[in-house]
N, C-alpha and C positions, 0 to 999 in steps of 0.2 A: 344562304348560310348566315346564321345569326351569331355574332361574337359578343359575349358579355365584356364589360370593361374589366380588364385584368388588374384591378387596383391592388396595390400592395406588393406586387412582385416586380415592378419596374420594367416590365417587358411589354412593348407595344402590341396591340391587338393583331396587327398584320403579321407579326412574327409568330404569334400563336397559330394563325391561319396557315402559314407556310409549314410549320411543324405538323399540323394536323393533315395537310395535304400530303406531306411526305409519308406520314403513317398510313394513309389510305393507299397511296401509290405503291409503297413497299409491302403492304399487307403485314405490318409489324405492330408490335406493342409500342405504347408511348415510351417506355423505358428503352427499348431497342433503338428507336429513332433518336432519342436524346443522346444515347451513348454513341451512336454512329455520327450524329451531327457535330458533337463536341470534338470528334477526332478528325473531321474533314475541314481543312483550312479554308477551302473555297466556300463552304456552307457557312462557317463562322464569319467570314468576311462579308458575305451577302446579307447576313442577318445582323451584322455589326455587333456581334457578341464574342466574348472571349471564353475560354474554358472556365467553367465554374459559374458563368453568368446565365446559363440556360435555366428556364423555369423547371420546376420539378414536375413529374408526371401528374400529380394531383392538381397542380395549378392549371395545367393544360386541360385536364379532364373537366375541371369546373368552368373553364372559359367557354365551353360549348354546351 
């Protein structure tokens, strides 16, 4: 899997990869995964992100 440098959004590439994995695992859209992840405290803690710090769906889409 090739991850482009997510320059400009301040979110590390490994976090993009985790969110993409969740999208594939859940068979969901990027927006659904982001909505779900922002509400799950354990996911936010693992990604070291707070609510509102998650990248947008377009930033995730462009990283792959």
